[in-house]
Backbone as JSON, one array per atom type, in Angstrom:
{
  "sequence": "MDVKGIFTREEWSPYVAGGLAGALLALSVLVTGKFLGASTSFVRVAGMLEKLLWPQKVVQNAYFMKKAPAVEWQVMMVLGILMGAFISSRLSGDFLFTLVPPLWEERFGHTPLKRVLVAFVGGSVLLFGARLAGGCPSGHGISGVSQLSVSSMVAMVGFVAGGILVARRLYSRR",
  "N": [[0.84, -1.18, 0.0], [0.54, 2.22, -0.84], [1.81, 5.34, 0.55], [0.0, 7.44, 0.29], [-2.41, 6.05, 0.2], [-2.71, 5.2, 2.82], [-3.38, 7.53, 4.19], [-5.76, 8.35, 3.03], [-7.69, 6.55, 3.52], [-10.76, 5.63, 5.18], [-10.54, 4.57, 7.72], [-7.69, 4.03, 9.71], [-5.27, 1.47, 9.37], [-5.03, -0.82, 12.02], [-2.58, -1.97, 12.44], [-0.73, -0.28, 11.23], [-1.19, 2.07, 12.72], [-0.61, 1.11, 15.33], [2.06, 0.36, 14.98], [3.19, 2.87, 14.43], [2.66, 4.16, 16.87], [4.24, 2.6, 18.58], [6.76, 3.16, 17.47], [6.89, 5.89, 18.02], [6.92, 5.81, 20.82], [9.39, 4.46, 21.26], [11.14, 6.33, 20.09], [10.64, 8.54, 21.75], [11.62, 7.6, 24.23], [14.3, 7.12, 23.57], [15.23, 9.67, 22.75], [14.37, 11.55, 24.74], [14.22, 10.18, 27.12], [11.83, 9.75, 28.32], [8.69, 8.17, 28.99], [5.54, 7.64, 27.3], [2.46, 9.27, 28.15], [-0.54, 10.85, 29.38], [-2.24, 11.84, 31.41], [-1.17, 13.4, 33.51], [-0.77, 15.85, 32.34], [-3.23, 17.14, 32.36], [-3.57, 17.72, 35.05], [-1.44, 19.48, 35.38], [-2.22, 21.61, 33.68], [-4.62, 22.36, 34.95], [-3.5, 23.22, 37.36], [-2.0, 25.41, 36.42], [-4.07, 27.09, 35.55], [-5.38, 27.47, 37.98], [-3.36, 28.78, 39.32], [-3.37, 31.23, 38.07], [-5.81, 32.27, 38.96], [-6.0, 31.84, 41.78], [-3.32, 32.21, 43.2], [-2.14, 31.88, 45.74], [-3.25, 29.51, 46.71], [-2.12, 27.54, 45.1], [0.55, 27.72, 45.8], [0.42, 26.75, 48.38], [-0.36, 24.16, 48.0], [0.37, 20.8, 48.44], [1.02, 18.96, 46.43], [1.82, 20.58, 44.28], [3.94, 21.83, 45.45], [6.05, 20.11, 45.22], [6.45, 20.01, 42.47], [6.11, 22.64, 40.47], [3.27, 23.89, 38.64], [3.52, 23.88, 35.15], [4.05, 24.44, 31.61], [4.86, 21.56, 30.12], [6.51, 18.73, 28.56], [4.46, 16.79, 28.37], [2.09, 18.27, 28.24], [2.49, 19.56, 25.84], [2.54, 17.3, 24.21], [-0.13, 16.42, 24.39], [-1.38, 18.58, 23.15], [-0.25, 18.19, 20.65], [-1.44, 15.75, 19.99], [-4.09, 16.56, 19.68], [-3.78, 18.31, 17.47], [-2.74, 16.47, 15.61], [-4.9, 14.67, 15.37], [-6.76, 16.35, 14.2], [-5.47, 17.01, 11.76], [-5.23, 14.44, 10.67], [-7.95, 13.73, 10.37], [-8.71, 15.6, 8.49], [-7.06, 14.92, 6.3], [-8.02, 12.37, 5.75], [-10.53, 12.91, 4.91], [-12.58, 12.71, 6.63], [-13.35, 14.65, 8.36], [-15.62, 16.45, 10.33], [-17.32, 19.13, 11.5], [-19.02, 19.5, 14.38], [-21.06, 20.48, 17.06], [-22.35, 18.76, 18.76], [-22.14, 15.36, 18.67], [-24.14, 13.17, 16.63], [-24.9, 10.62, 17.74], [-24.45, 11.02, 20.47], [-26.28, 13.11, 20.99], [-28.64, 11.76, 20.38], [-28.68, 9.87, 22.42], [-28.62, 11.37, 24.82], [-30.38, 13.45, 24.52], [-31.85, 16.69, 23.63], [-31.29, 18.69, 25.39], [-28.94, 20.96, 26.36], [-27.77, 21.38, 28.93], [-28.06, 18.94, 30.32], [-26.43, 17.27, 28.73], [-23.94, 18.52, 29.06], [-23.57, 18.2, 31.83], [-23.46, 15.36, 32.02], [-21.19, 14.87, 30.44], [-19.26, 16.27, 31.94], [-19.32, 14.92, 34.44], [-18.63, 12.33, 33.57], [-16.05, 12.82, 32.48], [-14.76, 13.69, 34.79], [-14.84, 11.37, 36.38], [-13.31, 9.67, 34.78], [-10.79, 11.01, 34.82], [-10.25, 10.95, 37.57], [-10.08, 8.17, 37.92], [-7.86, 7.62, 36.28], [-5.83, 8.97, 37.63], [-5.94, 7.61, 40.07], [-5.2, 5.07, 39.23], [-2.61, 5.54, 38.68], [-1.88, 6.48, 36.22], [-2.83, 7.07, 32.78], [-4.88, 5.46, 30.2], [-3.27, 5.58, 27.85], [-0.71, 5.9, 28.91], [-0.42, 3.59, 30.56], [-1.2, 1.58, 28.72], [0.46, 1.87, 26.42], [3.1, 2.63, 27.27], [3.49, 1.29, 29.81], [2.68, -1.43, 29.36], [4.45, -2.07, 27.34], [6.74, -2.33, 28.78], [6.24, -4.59, 30.12], [4.85, -4.35, 32.54], [3.18, -5.45, 35.33], [1.27, -4.09, 36.88], [0.39, -2.22, 35.02], [-0.79, -3.87, 33.12], [-2.9, -4.93, 34.63], [-4.26, -2.53, 35.17], [-4.99, -1.83, 32.55], [-6.78, -3.9, 31.91], [-8.81, -3.18, 33.66], [-9.45, -0.61, 32.61], [-10.38, -1.28, 30.01], [-12.48, -3.11, 30.58], [-14.14, -1.45, 32.12], [-14.72, 0.51, 30.19], [-16.14, -1.02, 28.29], [-18.38, -1.82, 29.8], [-19.56, 0.69, 30.47], [-20.04, 1.75, 27.89], [-21.83, -0.16, 26.89], [-23.94, 0.26, 28.65], [-24.6, 2.97, 28.21], [-25.06, 3.18, 25.42], [-26.57, 1.05, 24.49], [-29.24, -0.51, 22.71], [-32.6, 0.15, 23.52]],
  "CA": [[0.0, 0.0, 0.0], [1.34, 3.44, -0.87], [1.59, 6.25, 1.69], [-1.23, 8.19, 0.07], [-3.52, 5.16, 0.54], [-2.84, 5.15, 4.28], [-3.99, 8.75, 4.68], [-7.06, 8.63, 2.44], [-8.66, 5.56, 3.98], [-11.63, 6.12, 6.22], [-9.97, 4.14, 9.0], [-6.29, 3.61, 9.61], [-5.0, 0.09, 9.73], [-4.55, -0.88, 13.4], [-1.17, -2.36, 12.4], [0.03, 0.94, 10.95], [-1.32, 2.95, 13.89], [0.14, 0.5, 16.43], [3.49, 0.48, 14.65], [3.59, 4.27, 14.61], [2.66, 4.44, 18.32], [5.44, 1.96, 19.11], [7.92, 3.93, 17.02], [6.89, 7.14, 18.78], [7.37, 5.48, 22.17], [10.83, 4.19, 21.2], [11.81, 7.6, 19.83], [10.52, 9.36, 22.96], [12.53, 7.08, 25.24], [15.67, 7.32, 23.1], [15.6, 11.09, 22.66], [14.12, 12.32, 25.97], [14.24, 9.34, 28.31], [10.48, 9.81, 28.9], [7.66, 7.3, 28.43], [4.32, 8.37, 26.93], [1.32, 9.33, 29.07], [-1.2, 12.14, 29.2], [-3.1, 12.3, 32.5], [-0.52, 14.44, 34.31], [-0.89, 17.15, 31.67], [-4.47, 17.78, 32.79], [-3.3, 18.25, 36.38], [-0.57, 20.64, 35.19], [-3.03, 22.71, 33.13], [-5.51, 22.82, 36.02], [-2.65, 23.99, 38.28], [-1.67, 26.71, 35.8], [-5.28, 27.92, 35.61], [-5.59, 27.84, 39.38], [-2.31, 29.75, 39.67], [-3.82, 32.53, 37.57], [-6.94, 32.75, 39.74], [-5.73, 31.77, 43.21], [-1.91, 31.82, 43.31], [-1.8, 31.45, 47.1], [-3.67, 28.12, 46.87], [-1.14, 26.68, 44.42], [1.77, 27.75, 46.61], [0.17, 25.95, 49.58], [-0.74, 22.81, 47.6], [1.5, 19.88, 48.64], [1.37, 18.35, 45.14], [2.54, 21.56, 43.47], [5.18, 22.2, 46.13], [7.08, 19.23, 44.67], [6.69, 20.39, 41.08], [5.21, 23.74, 40.13], [2.58, 23.68, 37.36], [4.14, 24.56, 34.02], [3.92, 23.76, 30.33], [5.92, 20.56, 29.99], [6.43, 17.9, 27.36], [3.17, 16.1, 28.28], [1.09, 19.24, 27.78], [2.75, 19.74, 24.41], [2.14, 16.07, 23.54], [-1.58, 16.43, 24.28], [-1.69, 19.53, 22.07], [0.13, 17.51, 19.41], [-2.48, 14.74, 19.71], [-5.24, 17.3, 19.13], [-3.43, 18.76, 16.11], [-2.62, 15.29, 14.77], [-6.24, 14.17, 15.1], [-7.37, 17.29, 13.25], [-4.81, 16.82, 10.46], [-5.61, 13.1, 10.19], [-9.35, 13.75, 9.93], [-8.77, 16.39, 7.25], [-6.44, 14.14, 5.22], [-8.86, 11.21, 5.42], [-11.82, 13.38, 4.43], [-13.56, 12.32, 7.64], [-13.57, 15.78, 9.26], [-16.97, 17.0, 10.4], [-17.45, 20.0, 12.66], [-20.34, 19.47, 15.0], [-20.98, 20.74, 18.49], [-22.84, 17.57, 19.46], [-22.24, 14.21, 17.76], [-25.52, 12.67, 16.55], [-25.12, 9.52, 18.68], [-24.51, 11.64, 21.79], [-27.55, 13.83, 21.09], [-29.7, 10.75, 20.4], [-28.7, 9.19, 23.72], [-28.82, 12.27, 25.96], [-31.41, 14.43, 24.24], [-31.55, 18.0, 23.07], [-31.01, 19.64, 26.46], [-27.49, 21.15, 26.52], [-27.35, 21.26, 30.33], [-27.93, 17.52, 30.63], [-25.25, 16.74, 28.03], [-22.76, 19.09, 29.71], [-23.42, 17.53, 33.13], [-23.02, 13.98, 31.78], [-19.81, 14.93, 29.97], [-18.42, 16.7, 33.06], [-19.23, 13.81, 35.4], [-17.86, 11.27, 32.93], [-14.65, 13.24, 32.42], [-14.22, 13.7, 36.15], [-14.64, 9.98, 36.79], [-12.16, 9.18, 34.01], [-9.56, 11.61, 35.33], [-10.03, 10.39, 38.9], [-9.61, 6.79, 37.73], [-6.5, 7.64, 35.73], [-4.92, 9.37, 38.72], [-5.95, 6.52, 41.03], [-4.46, 3.96, 38.63], [-1.22, 5.93, 38.49], [-1.64, 6.79, 34.82], [-3.97, 6.99, 31.87], [-4.78, 4.31, 29.3], [-2.11, 5.66, 26.95], [0.5, 5.65, 29.69], [-0.36, 2.18, 30.93], [-1.33, 0.71, 27.56], [1.6, 1.95, 25.51], [4.38, 2.62, 27.98], [3.57, 0.26, 30.84], [2.62, -2.78, 28.79], [5.7, -2.31, 26.58], [7.75, -2.71, 29.78], [5.68, -5.78, 30.77], [4.47, -3.99, 33.89], [1.98, -6.16, 35.77], [0.27, -3.11, 37.3], [-0.19, -1.63, 33.8], [-1.69, -4.86, 32.52], [-4.11, -4.94, 35.46], [-4.96, -1.27, 34.92], [-5.6, -1.89, 31.22], [-7.96, -4.77, 32.01], [-9.83, -2.34, 34.29], [-9.87, 0.43, 31.66], [-11.15, -1.89, 28.92], [-13.73, -3.63, 31.15], [-14.97, -0.29, 32.46], [-15.19, 1.11, 28.94], [-17.16, -1.88, 27.7], [-19.59, -1.74, 30.63], [-20.18, 2.01, 30.32], [-20.55, 1.87, 26.52], [-23.05, -0.99, 26.78], [-24.99, 0.9, 29.44], [-25.01, 4.24, 27.61], [-25.42, 3.14, 24.01], [-27.31, -0.15, 24.07], [-30.61, -0.25, 22.23], [-33.58, -0.13, 24.58]],
  "C": [[0.89, 1.25, 0.0], [0.96, 4.35, 0.29], [0.29, 7.01, 1.52], [-2.45, 7.36, 0.46], [-3.77, 5.08, 2.04], [-3.65, 6.36, 4.77], [-5.38, 9.01, 4.1], [-8.1, 7.59, 2.81], [-9.54, 6.15, 5.07], [-11.11, 5.76, 7.6], [-8.53, 3.7, 8.76], [-6.2, 2.14, 9.97], [-4.5, 0.07, 11.18], [-3.07, -1.26, 13.46], [-0.28, -1.15, 12.14], [0.0, 1.87, 12.16], [-0.53, 2.42, 15.07], [1.64, 0.6, 16.21], [4.0, 1.9, 14.85], [3.63, 4.66, 16.09], [3.9, 3.82, 18.97], [6.71, 2.7, 18.72], [8.03, 5.25, 17.78], [7.38, 6.9, 20.2], [8.89, 5.26, 22.19], [11.61, 5.48, 20.99], [11.78, 8.5, 21.06], [11.51, 8.9, 24.03], [13.99, 7.33, 24.84], [16.11, 8.78, 23.17], [15.46, 11.81, 24.01], [14.24, 11.52, 27.25], [12.88, 9.3, 29.01], [9.55, 8.84, 28.19], [6.4, 8.11, 28.2], [3.23, 8.24, 28.0], [0.72, 10.7, 28.96], [-1.91, 12.68, 30.43], [-2.47, 13.41, 33.34], [-0.66, 15.82, 33.67], [-2.16, 17.88, 32.09], [-4.32, 18.39, 34.19], [-2.44, 19.51, 36.26], [-1.36, 21.85, 34.67], [-3.99, 23.25, 34.18], [-4.72, 23.65, 37.03], [-2.28, 25.35, 37.73], [-2.87, 27.65, 35.83], [-5.55, 28.39, 37.04], [-4.57, 28.89, 39.82], [-2.67, 31.15, 39.2], [-4.9, 33.13, 38.47], [-6.67, 32.84, 41.24], [-4.28, 31.34, 43.46], [-1.53, 31.32, 44.7], [-2.18, 29.99, 47.35], [-2.65, 27.17, 46.24], [0.15, 26.61, 45.24], [1.62, 26.85, 47.84], [-0.15, 24.48, 49.26], [0.48, 21.88, 47.67], [1.96, 19.26, 47.33], [2.23, 19.31, 44.32], [3.79, 22.1, 44.17], [6.34, 21.37, 45.58], [7.45, 19.63, 43.25], [5.66, 21.43, 40.67], [4.54, 23.49, 38.78], [3.23, 24.52, 36.26], [3.85, 23.78, 32.75], [5.13, 22.85, 30.17], [5.68, 19.75, 28.74], [5.07, 17.21, 27.23], [2.07, 17.03, 27.79], [1.25, 19.44, 26.28], [2.35, 18.49, 23.63], [0.62, 16.03, 23.36], [-2.03, 17.43, 23.21], [-1.35, 18.92, 20.71], [-0.88, 16.45, 19.01], [-3.7, 15.43, 19.1], [-4.97, 17.76, 17.7], [-3.34, 17.57, 15.16], [-3.97, 14.69, 14.41], [-6.94, 15.05, 14.08], [-6.8, 17.06, 11.85], [-5.22, 15.48, 9.85], [-7.03, 13.09, 9.65], [-9.5, 14.55, 8.64], [-8.21, 15.6, 6.07], [-7.31, 12.97, 4.79], [-10.2, 11.63, 4.83], [-12.94, 13.08, 5.41], [-13.92, 13.47, 8.58], [-15.01, 16.26, 9.16], [-17.05, 17.86, 11.65], [-18.88, 19.94, 13.15], [-20.17, 19.71, 16.5], [-21.4, 19.52, 19.3], [-22.92, 16.43, 18.45], [-23.65, 13.63, 17.78], [-25.81, 11.54, 17.55], [-25.27, 10.04, 20.11], [-25.84, 12.35, 22.0], [-28.73, 12.84, 21.16], [-29.83, 10.11, 21.78], [-29.09, 10.12, 24.86], [-29.78, 13.42, 25.68], [-30.91, 15.77, 23.77], [-31.16, 19.03, 24.12], [-29.5, 19.79, 26.66], [-27.0, 20.95, 27.95], [-27.14, 19.8, 30.72], [-26.67, 16.94, 29.98], [-23.97, 17.26, 28.67], [-22.51, 18.41, 31.05], [-22.91, 16.1, 32.97], [-21.56, 13.97, 31.35], [-18.86, 15.32, 31.11], [-18.23, 15.57, 34.08], [-18.39, 12.68, 34.82], [-16.38, 11.6, 32.86], [-14.0, 13.26, 33.79], [-13.93, 12.29, 36.65], [-13.43, 9.39, 36.06], [-10.85, 9.72, 34.56], [-9.23, 11.09, 36.72], [-9.47, 8.97, 38.79], [-8.19, 6.73, 37.21], [-5.49, 8.02, 36.81], [-4.83, 8.26, 39.77], [-5.12, 5.33, 40.53], [-2.98, 4.3, 38.41], [-0.88, 6.19, 37.03], [-2.89, 6.57, 33.99], [-3.84, 5.76, 30.98], [-3.6, 4.38, 28.33], [-0.82, 5.38, 27.7], [0.65, 4.19, 30.06], [-0.32, 1.29, 29.69], [-0.14, 0.73, 26.63], [2.9, 1.79, 26.28], [4.5, 1.48, 28.98], [3.58, -1.15, 30.3], [3.88, -3.08, 28.0], [6.85, -2.7, 27.51], [7.34, -3.97, 30.55], [5.34, -5.54, 32.24], [3.15, -4.67, 34.26], [0.89, -5.15, 36.17], [-0.38, -2.44, 36.08], [-1.14, -2.59, 33.12], [-2.99, -4.97, 33.3], [-4.92, -3.67, 35.22], [-5.65, -1.3, 33.57], [-6.83, -2.79, 31.2], [-9.11, -3.96, 32.62], [-10.35, -1.26, 33.35], [-10.78, -0.16, 30.58], [-12.49, -2.41, 29.45], [-14.68, -2.49, 31.5], [-15.54, 0.38, 31.23], [-16.29, 0.31, 28.29], [-18.47, -1.76, 28.48], [-20.32, -0.41, 30.45], [-20.76, 2.17, 28.92], [-21.82, 1.05, 26.34], [-24.21, -0.33, 27.51], [-25.52, 2.17, 28.73], [-25.59, 4.1, 26.2], [-26.17, 1.91, 23.57], [-28.72, 0.26, 23.63], [-31.58, -0.63, 23.33], [-34.78, -0.8, 23.99]]
}
């Protein structure tokens, strides 16, 4: 398959995507000595926002006393993921700008407040779980599993099982 064929397909081959993720992980470790993960970036951004609004709270926060909130490589990686997803969707012709995906609106109705509350609660639970597990699915799934970490394999089983249960609950036909 030529390179152009990879980018114009509706869906990427999981083998190509997995190979690229593995290559990115290897390159990250070789060049920076850092493994991939994203959940800490959300804590850093929240700390930076809090520092703008309530600087005294950040200074007193035990977590941020160890490492002050700042734009680091993980924050830049998350921004790169957003840009890469945008570029990929444009190249594949799959880009569609919509404020509410049709499946989401069908499941949660037309009321914006309800959808915002569900999204906020869901995101909060996900972030709490990622912090409780000591990392996010990308950190455990790509970096941890590549190191044959038992805790990462257990965390991934939990992430996948939880995702399946929630998806079945939210999107099953009634």
